[in-house]
C-alpha positions in Angstrom: 0.0 0.0 0.0 1.6 3.2 -1.2 2.1 6.3 1.0 3.5 8.4 -1.8 2.5 12.1 -1.8 1.2 11.6 -5.4 -1.0 8.7 -4.4 -4.5 9.7 -5.7 -6.3 7.7 -3.1 -4.3 9.0 -0.1 -7.0 11.5 1.0 -9.7 8.8 0.7 -7.5 6.5 2.7 -6.9 9.1 5.4 -10.6 9.5 5.9 -11.5 5.8 5.9 -10.3 4.2 9.1 -12.4 1.1 8.7 -11.0 0.3 5.2 -7.5 1.0 6.5 -8.1 -1.5 9.3 -9.4 -4.1 6.8 -6.4 -3.6 4.6 -4.1 -4.4 7.6 -6.2 -7.3 8.7 -6.6 -8.8 5.3 -3.0 -8.3 4.5 -2.3 -10.9 7.2 -5.2 -13.3 6.7 -5.5 -13.0 2.9 -9.1 -14.2 2.7 -9.3 -13.6 -1.0 -6.2 -15.5 -1.9 -6.8 -17.6 -5.1 -9.9 -15.6 -6.0 -10.6 -13.2 -8.9 -12.9 -10.3 -8.0 -14.6 -8.3 -10.8 -15.5 -4.7 -9.9 -17.7 -2.4 -12.0 -18.1 1.0 -10.4 -17.1 4.7 -10.8 -13.3 4.6 -10.7 -13.0 7.4 -8.2 -10.4 7.6 -5.3 -12.9 5.8 -3.1 -13.3 2.9 -5.5 -9.6 2.8 -5.9 -9.2 2.4 -2.1 -11.8 -0.4 -2.1 -9.9 -2.2 -4.9 -6.6 -1.7 -3.0 -8.1 -3.4 0.1 -9.3 -6.4 -2.0 -5.8 -6.7 -3.5 -4.3 -6.5 0.0 -6.4 -9.5 0.9 -4.9 -11.6 -1.8 -7.5 -11.1 -4.6 -6.7 -10.7 -8.2 -8.9 -7.7 -9.1 -10.2 -6.9 -12.5 -12.0 -3.5 -12.6 -13.9 -1.3 -15.0 -15.7 2.0 -14.6 -18.7 4.1 -15.5 -19.2 6.7 -18.2 -18.1 10.1 -17.2 -16.7 9.2 -13.7 -13.4 7.4 -14.4 -10.5 9.3 -12.9 -7.4 8.9 -15.1 -5.0 9.3 -12.2 -6.7 6.6 -10.2 -6.6 4.2 -13.2 -2.9 5.0 -13.7 -2.2 4.3 -10.0 -4.1 1.0 -10.1 -2.1 -0.2 -13.0 1.0 0.0 -10.8 -0.5 -2.1 -8.0 0.2 -5.8 -7.9 -2.8 -8.0 -8.5 -5.0 -5.3 -10.1 -6.0 -5.0 -13.8 -8.0 -1.9 -14.6 -10.0 -2.2 -17.9 -10.9 1.5 -18.2 -9.6 4.9 -19.2 -11.0 8.4 -18.7 -13.3 9.4 -21.4 -14.3 5.9 -22.5 -17.6 5.7 -24.5 -20.5 3.7 -23.3 -19.9 1.2 -26.0 -16.2 0.8 -24.9 -17.3 0.3 -21.3 -19.7 -2.4 -22.2 -16.9 -4.1 -24.1 -14.7 -3.8 -21.0 -17.4 -5.4 -18.9 -17.5 -8.3 -21.3 -13.7 -8.6 -21.2 -13.8 -8.6 -17.4 -16.4 -11.4 -17.4 -14.2 -13.4 -19.8 -11.7 -13.7 -16.9 -14.3 -15.9 -15.1 -14.4 -14.0 -11.8 -15.3 -15.8 -8.6 -16.9 -12.7 -7.0 -18.5 -9.6 -8.4 -18.9 -6.1 -6.9 -21.3 -4.0 -9.0 -22.8 -0.5 -9.2 -26.0 -0.4 -11.2 -26.2 -4.1 -11.9 -24.3 -3.7 -15.2 -22.0 -6.7 -14.7 -24.8 -8.8 -13.1 -27.1 -8.2 -16.1 -24.5 -9.1 -18.7 -23.2 -12.1 -16.9 -26.7 -13.6 -16.7 -27.7 -12.6 -20.3 -24.5 -13.4 -22.1 -22.2 -15.5 -19.9 -24.3 -18.2 -18.3 -21.4 -20.6 -17.9 -19.4 -17.8 -16.1 -22.5 -17.1 -13.9 -22.6 -20.7 -12.9 -19.2 -20.4 -11.4 -19.7 -17.1 -9.5 -19.8 -17.6 -5.8 -21.6 -14.4 -5.0 -21.9 -10.7 -5.6 -22.8 -7.4 -4.1 -24.7 -4.4 -5.5 -24.7 -0.9 -4.0 -27.3 1.2 -5.8 -31.1 1.6 -5.6 -31.5 1.2 -9.4 -29.3 -1.9 -9.4 -31.2 -3.6 -6.6 -34.5 -2.8 -8.3 -33.4 -4.7 -11.4 -32.0 -7.6 -9.4 -35.2 -8.0 -7.4 -37.1 -8.3 -10.6 -34.7 -11.0 -11.7 -35.0 -12.7 -8.4 -38.8 -12.7 -8.7 -38.4 -14.4 -12.0 -36.1 -17.0 -10.3 -33.3 -15.8 -12.7 -30.4 -15.1 -10.3 -27.7 -17.7 -10.6 -25.9 -16.8 -7.4 -26.6 -14.9 -4.1 -26.3 -11.1 -4.2 -25.7 -9.0 -1.1 -27.8 -5.8 -1.0 -25.3 -3.2 0.1 -27.8 -0.5 -0.7 -30.2 -2.0 1.9 -27.8 -1.7 4.8 -28.7 0.9 7.5 -25.5 2.8 7.1 -25.8 3.0 3.3 -29.4 4.1 3.5 -29.4 6.5 6.4 -25.9 7.9 6.2 -24.4 7.5 2.7 -27.6 8.0 0.7 -29.3 10.6 2.8 -26.3 12.7 3.7 -23.3 11.8 1.5 -25.2 11.8 -1.8 -27.1 15.0 -1.0 -24.1 17.0 0.1 -21.8 16.0 -2.7 -24.6 16.4 -5.3 -25.5 19.9 -4.1 -21.8 20.8 -4.1 -21.5 19.7 -7.7 -24.7 21.5 -8.8 -23.8 24.8 -7.3 -20.2 24.6 -8.5 -21.4 23.9 -12.1 -24.1 26.6 -12.2 -22.8 29.3 -9.8 -26.5 29.6 -8.8 -28.0 30.5 -5.4 -30.3 27.9 -4.0 -32.0 30.1 -1.4 -35.4 31.3 -2.8 -35.3 29.0 -5.8 -38.0 26.4 -6.7 -36.3 23.0 -6.6 -38.1 19.9 -7.8 -36.9 16.5 -6.5 -38.1 13.4 -8.3 -38.3 10.5 -5.9 -38.5 10.5 -2.1 -36.4 7.5 -1.3 -33.4 7.9 0.9 -31.4 9.9 -1.7 -34.4 12.1 -2.6 -35.4 12.7 1.0 -31.8 13.7 1.9 -31.4 16.2 -0.9 -34.9 17.6 -0.5 -34.3 18.3 3.2 -31.0 19.9 2.5 -32.4 22.1 -0.2 -35.2 23.2 2.1 -32.7 23.9 4.8 -30.7 26.2 2.4 -33.9 28.2 1.7 -35.2 26.5 -1.5 -38.9 26.1 -2.1 -39.0 22.3 -2.5 -41.5 20.3 -4.6 -41.4 16.5 -4.6 -42.8 14.2 -7.2 -43.3 10.6 -6.1 -45.4 7.7 -7.4 -45.5 5.8 -4.1 -48.4 7.3 -2.1 -46.8 6.5 1.2 -43.6 8.2 0.3 -45.5 11.2 -1.2 -47.4 11.5 2.1 -44.0 11.4 4.0 -42.7 14.2 1.8 -45.8 16.3 2.5 -45.5 15.7 6.2 -41.8 16.8 6.0 -43.0 20.1 4.7 -42.5 19.8 0.9 -45.1 20.5 -1.7 -46.0 17.3 -3.6 -47.1 17.5 -7.3 -47.1 15.4 -10.4 -44.0 15.9 -12.6 -45.9 17.7 -15.4 -47.2 20.3 -12.9 -44.1 20.6 -10.8 -41.6 21.5 -13.6 -43.6 24.5 -14.8 -42.1 26.8 -12.2 -38.9 24.8 -11.5 -35.5 26.4 -11.4 -33.9 23.1 -10.6 -35.2 19.6 -11.4 -33.2 16.9 -9.7 -34.0 13.2 -10.3 -33.2 10.7 -7.5 -35.1 7.5 -8.4 -32.8 5.1 -10.2 -35.7 4.5 -12.6 -35.9 4.9 -16.4 -36.8 8.3 -17.9 -38.7 9.8 -15.0 -38.1 13.2 -16.8 -39.1 12.4 -20.3 -40.5 13.9 -23.6 -44.0 14.6 -22.3 -42.5 16.9 -19.6 -40.3 19.0 -21.9 -43.0 21.3 -23.1 -43.8 22.1 -19.5 -40.3 22.9 -18.3 -39.8 26.4 -17.1 -37.4 28.6 -19.1 -34.0 28.5 -17.5 -34.5 25.3 -15.6 -31.4 23.3 -14.6 -31.7 19.5 -14.9 -29.5 17.0 -13.0 -29.6 13.4 -11.9 -28.3 12.2 -8.6 -29.6 8.6 -9.1 -28.5 7.1 -12.4 -27.8 8.0 -16.0 -31.1 6.6 -17.2 -33.5 9.0 -15.5 -33.4 12.0 -17.8 -34.4 11.4 -21.4 -31.4 13.1 -23.0 -32.4 11.8 -26.4 -35.7 13.6 -26.3 -34.0 16.8 -25.2 -31.7 16.6 -28.2 -34.6 15.9 -30.6 -36.7 18.8 -29.3 -33.8 21.4 -29.2 -33.0 23.6 -32.1 -29.5 24.0 -30.8 -27.2 22.9 -28.0 -24.7 25.3 -26.5 -21.7 24.0 -24.5 -21.5 26.5 -21.6 -18.6 24.8 -19.9 -17.4 21.3 -18.8 -20.4 19.4 -17.7 -22.9 22.2 -18.7 -25.0 22.1 -21.8 -27.7 24.6 -22.7 -30.6 23.3 -24.9 -32.6 25.9 -26.8 -36.2 25.1 -27.8 -38.2 26.5 -30.8 -40.4 28.6 -28.5 -37.5 30.5 -27.1 -37.1 28.6 -23.9 -33.7 27.2 -22.9 -32.8 24.6 -20.2 -29.5 23.5 -18.8 -28.5 19.9 -18.5 -25.7 19.0 -16.2 -23.1 16.3 -16.9 -25.1 15.0 -19.9 -27.6 13.4 -17.5 -25.0 11.2 -15.8 -24.8 11.2 -12.0 -23.8 14.7 -11.2 -21.7 14.1 -8.1 -19.6 11.5 -9.9 -19.4 13.1 -13.4 -18.9 16.8 -12.6 -15.3 18.1 -13.1 -13.2 17.5 -10.0 -16.0 15.5 -8.3 -15.1 12.4 -6.4 -18.6 11.2 -5.5 -19.8 10.9 -1.9 -17.5 12.2 0.8 -14.8 9.9 2.1 -16.5 9.4 5.4 -19.4 7.6 3.6 
């Protein structure tokens, strides 16, 4: 484990005492000796530290990333670590990343650590023989767990999957506070906009949506929640937020933030209702905002800066899309995802 001043995961390591302790413990017990672990996750310093701990425990780790959130310096550092093979580079296209996931699965991993169920979907659909040899996996996102529960209901899972997203610390600390704080930091950094007094629409009132809605309200924003689950919608109302359907909520919105992990919750039918000047961002997954419909409806797209695109519509309205609809706290320039304490 390097302590070099240029080590890109040094800050994450300093703020992660539990992972440091596991690295020391696993360095002696080597519980992963003889095992290959496949990792698909945003290759941020935090993921780099996770991979380093696995390698400390004797694992051969093969890792790939996510579009828009691969840190080149982390990949370069991982390439120098024994027992680690990164199959990613900063700026890789979605097609290249899918190819890298297939290449990872061709290594016949024993264990899988996933973010968004990307590996787990492909291994079941395209590599059934590999899936038969996988001992187990873990998934850390709401959207990924939703997909896997559907597969489980259909008796389609070939091996056990641990629901990291369902753990109390992930739900009540990482999702509620870590995602909210890092996402708001990315949004305000990209837009240079003041939240106080703004109308902010939050799509979804799960743990991530609840966390960011509460923090927006604490900062003085007028918060509106859209939620299809009536119990969660009632919870949002009881917490002091206005609750409206998406088509109504976006008419006055200055910020529209999706936090569902679901497919196209902000879609073509909502575009005509969007307020002029609205800022759109996802904190849940890259599938929540229908970026294709935005491109189809726009007469022109203006690149305002890294991670900031301005879409101009025929009626004179314009809206701003952050980080191409990818997860904003991972894809914004200089963003590392959730704080290291999470």
